C-alpha positions as CSV (number, residue, x, y, z in Angstrom):
1,M,-9.0,-5.4,-16.8
2,L,-11.0,-2.4,-15.5
3,A,-8.1,0.3,-16.9
4,A,-10.0,-1.0,-20.6
5,L,-13.0,0.5,-19.3
6,R,-11.8,4.1,-18.9
7,N,-12.8,5.0,-23.0
8,N,-15.9,3.1,-23.0
9,P,-18.8,6.2,-23.0
10,A,-21.1,3.8,-20.7
11,I,-19.0,4.1,-17.9
12,E,-18.7,7.0,-15.3
13,T,-15.3,7.9,-14.8
14,R,-16.3,9.8,-11.6
15,V,-16.7,6.4,-10.1
16,L,-13.9,4.2,-12.1
17,E,-11.1,7.1,-11.5
18,P,-11.1,6.6,-7.7
19,L,-11.2,2.7,-7.9
20,L,-8.4,2.8,-10.6
21,A,-6.2,4.6,-7.8
22,D,-7.2,2.6,-5.3
23,I,-6.1,-0.6,-7.1
24,E,-3.0,1.5,-7.8
25,R,-2.0,2.3,-4.2
26,A,-2.9,-1.1,-3.2
27,S,-0.9,-3.1,-5.9
28,G,2.1,-0.6,-5.0
29,S,2.2,-1.4,-1.1
30,L,1.6,-5.0,-2.2
31,L,4.5,-5.0,-4.6
32,G,6.6,-3.1,-2.1
33,Q,6.6,-5.7,0.5
34,T,9.7,-7.7,0.9
35,G,9.9,-10.8,2.5
36,R,6.8,-13.1,3.3
37,A,3.8,-12.2,5.6
38,G,4.3,-12.4,9.2
39,T,7.6,-12.6,9.0
40,H,8.6,-10.0,11.4
41,L,5.9,-12.1,13.9
42,R,7.6,-15.2,14.2
43,E,10.9,-13.4,14.4
44,N,9.7,-11.5,17.3
45,E,10.5,-13.9,20.4
46,W,8.7,-12.4,23.1
47,L,5.0,-13.3,20.5
48,M,6.4,-17.1,19.9
49,T,6.8,-17.3,23.8
50,I,3.3,-16.7,24.4
51,K,2.3,-18.4,21.3
52,Q,3.9,-21.6,22.6
53,R,2.7,-21.0,26.0
54,T,-1.1,-20.9,24.9
55,A,-0.9,-24.2,23.7
56,I,-0.6,-25.6,27.4
57,P,-3.5,-25.3,29.8
58,G,-2.8,-22.6,32.0
59,G,0.2,-21.9,30.0
60,V,-0.4,-18.5,30.2
61,C,-0.3,-17.9,33.6
62,E,1.2,-14.4,35.8
63,F,3.8,-16.6,37.0
64,D,4.7,-18.2,33.7
65,L,4.6,-15.2,31.4
66,P,5.3,-12.5,33.9
67,A,6.4,-10.2,30.8
68,Y,3.1,-10.9,28.9
69,H,1.1,-10.0,32.5
70,Y,3.4,-6.7,32.6
71,W,2.6,-5.6,29.4
72,L,-0.7,-6.3,29.7
73,N,-1.0,-3.9,32.4
74,A,1.2,-1.4,31.0
75,D,-0.7,1.8,29.8
76,P,-3.5,1.3,26.7
77,A,-2.3,3.9,24.5
78,A,1.3,1.7,24.6
79,R,-0.2,-1.6,24.1
80,Q,-1.8,0.0,21.2
81,N,1.3,1.2,19.5
82,D,2.8,-2.2,19.8
83,L,-0.5,-3.7,18.1
84,R,-0.4,-1.2,15.4
85,A,3.4,-2.1,14.7
86,W,2.6,-6.0,14.8
87,L,-0.3,-5.3,12.5
88,E,1.2,-2.7,10.0
89,P,2.8,-5.0,7.8
90,F,-0.5,-6.7,6.9
91,L,-2.2,-3.7,6.0
92,P,-1.2,-3.5,2.1
93,I,-2.7,-7.1,2.2
94,H,-5.8,-5.3,4.0
95,D,-6.2,-2.9,1.5
96,G,-5.8,-5.2,-1.4
97,L,-8.6,-7.6,0.0
98,A,-10.9,-4.8,0.5
99,I,-10.8,-3.5,-3.0
100,I,-11.9,-6.7,-3.8
101,L,-14.6,-7.5,-1.4
102,R,-16.2,-4.1,-2.3
103,L,-16.4,-5.0,-5.8
104,L,-17.3,-8.2,-5.4
105,R,-20.1,-7.6,-2.9
106,D,-21.3,-4.6,-4.9
107,N,-21.6,-6.9,-8.4
108,G,-24.9,-8.9,-8.3
109,R,-28.5,-8.2,-8.4
110,A,-30.3,-8.8,-4.6
111,S,-34.1,-10.4,-4.9
112,R,-36.4,-11.3,-2.2
113,Q,-37.1,-14.5,-1.3
114,T,-39.1,-16.4,1.5
115,A,-38.3,-19.2,3.4
116,Y,-41.1,-21.6,3.8
117,R,-41.2,-23.1,7.2
118,G,-38.0,-21.8,8.1
119,V,-36.3,-23.7,4.8
120,F,-35.3,-22.5,1.3
121,Q,-33.7,-24.5,-1.5
122,L,-32.5,-23.3,-4.7
123,M,-31.6,-25.6,-7.6
124,L,-28.3,-23.7,-9.4
125,T,-27.7,-23.6,-12.8
126,T,-24.8,-22.2,-14.7
127,S,-26.5,-18.5,-14.5
128,K,-26.5,-18.9,-10.5
129,V,-23.4,-19.7,-9.9
130,A,-21.4,-17.1,-7.8
131,Q,-18.0,-16.1,-5.8
132,L,-19.9,-14.9,-3.2
133,L,-23.4,-15.3,-1.8
134,R,-25.1,-12.3,0.3
135,L,-28.0,-13.0,2.6
136,S,-30.0,-10.0,4.6
137,V,-32.4,-11.1,7.3
138,E,-34.6,-8.3,9.1
139,N,-32.8,-7.6,12.7
140,S,-36.5,-8.2,14.6
141,V,-36.4,-11.6,12.9
142,P,-35.2,-14.1,16.0
143,C,-33.3,-16.5,13.5
144,V,-30.1,-17.2,12.0
145,P,-29.2,-18.2,8.7
146,E,-27.7,-22.0,8.2
147,I,-26.4,-21.8,4.9
148,S,-24.9,-25.1,3.2
149,A,-24.1,-25.1,-1.0
150,N,-22.4,-27.3,-3.7
151,K,-22.8,-27.4,-7.1
152,Y,-25.9,-28.1,-7.9
153,A,-28.2,-26.5,-4.9
154,L,-28.1,-23.9,-2.0
155,N,-29.7,-24.8,0.8
156,I,-30.9,-22.2,4.0
157,R,-32.3,-23.1,7.2
158,F,-33.5,-20.2,9.5
159,I,-32.7,-21.5,13.1
160,G,-34.5,-19.9,15.7
161,V,-32.7,-18.1,18.4
162,T,-33.8,-18.0,22.0
163,G,-31.5,-16.7,24.5
164,M,-28.1,-18.5,24.2
165,D,-29.7,-21.5,23.1
166,R,-29.4,-22.8,19.6
167,G,-33.0,-23.5,18.6
168,A,-34.5,-25.6,15.8
169,V,-35.4,-24.4,12.8
170,S,-38.1,-22.0,12.8
171,D,-41.4,-23.2,12.0
172,R,-42.5,-19.5,10.5
173,D,-42.2,-18.2,7.3
174,V,-39.0,-15.7,7.0
175,E,-38.5,-13.3,4.5
176,F,-35.0,-12.3,3.0
177,E,-33.1,-10.8,0.8
178,L,-30.3,-13.0,-1.6
179,M,-27.4,-12.0,-4.1
180,F,-25.1,-13.3,-5.9
181,C,-22.5,-11.8,-6.5
182,N,-19.3,-12.0,-8.9
183,L,-16.8,-10.2,-10.6
């Protein structure tokens, strides 16, 4: 779909060409994979033993999984190499998702909003449908957003944070930035 934009004079090729190259590279890596994702982990008997033992309370004790505890105390560089080897087959999936999320996150128009007394509601129309919602709040505001939505409305409540306790809905007005993103 994006390749058709190459001949469009309104499109900047210096932005489009690297994106298309990234998509081609990720697509080639994905198509080059054989088998199902994660098979290499399911076939690793050592990892499957650890997975089975984690379901049991106290199942990963040193006397139950001595090889695991030996690995945990091994050289950090060796453990990082093992982790890289286990994660490497997932990198093409990661790269493809990163491209899609970058396109999605960058494709929207931000608007400043205010949640009066910590509550914001927006009735959704066909022009407000989104595949992704981005919400930004200043770090200095001691609140976290609690978001719920359906096809009719978007509801955001800003919950005050005090220490490690979950607070109540903030009683002050909260300024935030809202962006509806679509491909």
